[in-house]
N, C-alpha and C positions, 0 to 999 in steps of 0.2 A: 068878177070880170069874165067876160065871155071869151072863150078860146077861138081865135080867128087866124087863119093862115095869113102871113104877112103880105102875100100878093093880093089879098082881098081888102086890105086896109088902105084907106085914104084919109086925107085930112080935110079940114082942120079937126083937131080933137073936139069931141063933144063936151058939153057941160058936165055930163056924168063922168067922163074920163078925167077931166080936170079935177073934179071933186074927189074922185077916187085917188088920184095921185097926191093931192094935198092931204087927204085923210091918212094915206099910207105914210107920208113924210111925218105927220104929227104922231101917228100911232107908234111908229118905230122909234121916234125920238123919246116919247113917253116911256116906252118899254125899256129902253136903255137907261134912262134916268132911274126908273124903279129898280132895275137889276143892280145898279151901282150904289144904291142908297145904303148908308150905314156901314160900309166896309171899313175895316181898320187898315192902317198902313201895311201891316203884315199880310193881310188878306189881299190887298191891292198888288203887292209885290211878289206874292207866292207864284212859283212856276212848278207845274206838275212834273216837268222834266227839263233838263238843260236846253233842249232844242224846242221847247214849247214856250209860247208867250204867256206872260203874266196878265192879269186883268188891266193893270196900268198900261202895258204895251198894247193890248187889244184896243183900249180906249184911245190911245194916241193914234194907232193905225186907222181907226174909224174916222177920227177928225181929219187926218191927213188925206185920206182917200176922198172923203166928202168934198173937201176943198178942191182937190184935183179934178174930180169929175165935174163939179159945178163950173169951174173955170173952163174946162173943155166944152161943156154944154153951152156956156155963154158964147164962146168963140164960134161954135157951130151954128148957133142961132144968128150970129152977126153976119155970116156970109149969105149971099143971095140964095133964096130957095131953089131947090133943084129936084124937080119931079123925076128926072131920069135916073137919079141915084137910088130911087125907091126900090128898084129891082135888086140892089145889093143887100137889102135887109132880108135875112133868111130865117129869123127867129120870130116867134109870136111873142106878144106882150106877156102872156101867161108863162111861157117857157123861160123868158128872162127872169121873171120873179122867182120861179121854182129853182132854176139852175143856180142863181146867185145865192139864194137863201140856204140851199142844201149844204150840209156839212159832210156829205158823202165823198166828195173829191177835194183833196187839198191842192191848192195852187200857190206857187211861191209868189210872194209880194214883190212887185218891182222895187228896186233899191230905194227909190225916192220915197216909198211908202213903208219902209221897214222902220219900226220904232227905235228911237235912240235915247229916249228920256228927255227930249227937247222941251216938253211941257211941264216937267217936274213931278206932277202927281195927277191922280185921276180927276180931282176937282178942277184943275186948270185945263186939262184936256177936254173934259166935259163942257166947261164954259165956252171954250173955243168951238167945239162941235155945235153947241146950242146956238151960238151967235151965227155960225155958218148955216145951220138948218133954218133959222128964222129968215135969213136972206133968200134961201132956196124956196121956201114957202111963199114969200112975198113975190118972188120972181115968177113962179108958176101961176100965181093968182093974177098977176098983172100982164103977163106976156100976151101980145096980140099976134105975133108971128105964128105960122103953122108949124107946130112941133113935128108933124109928119113929113115935112119936106126939108128938114134940117137934120144933120147927122152927127154921129159920135162913133169913132172907131175904137173898139175895145180890143185889147191884146188877145183875149181868149174867146170872146163871143162874136167878134167880127163887127161888121157895120150895124149899128143900131140907129133908129130914128131918135130924135131929141126927146120924144115922149118916153121911149124905152130907156133913155139915159136917166130920166127922172125916176122911173121905176127901179133902175139899177141903184141910184142913190139910196133909196129907202131900203132896198133888199140887201145891199152890202152891209149896212149897219146892223141889220137883223141877223145876218150870217155870223157876225162877230159877237153880237149879243149872245147868241147861242153858244159860241165858244167860251164866253165868260161864264155862262151857266155850267158848262162842262168843267171849267177850272174849279168852280165852287163845289162841285160834287166829287172832286178828287179826294181819295181817302186821307191824303196828307194836308188838306186845306186847313189852315189855322182856324181855331174857334174864336 
């Protein structure tokens, strides 16, 4: 993906951008699936420290956030297009991907997205995530509205266009897949 200043971007998204977004959603789904494969219950529940999330909690969080972002994306796409709000978008597509994937800065999860064990186990959370991700992929494939003139307000990143919200979906899951890998490399991680 080419780095472009947001003021130089206009829509509609290109076929290459749509393909990139779909491939990113698929790749990050598949990476998460692979990262979670074959884990025991003890491994899924292991916490490196009392204030750190377990793999099960990370997976639940990914599923919750995916659903929340997708619902907000759909709401944003349902309102009339607004070219004038384009100036509120301050970040490039590449910056969104890099910033969200980075594990360098910890950001507290909004209360609605803090894991509580509501899905029971990793397999159940992963199934919910995969069902959600399939709906997201289908939506991005089929949408005819201009993703660049519909918007998503993020609590840390500010106003994003709807295409950037799709990139956010894929990148957020990857951020926490990396967190899962960190848990797996902790010295106390069960064999």
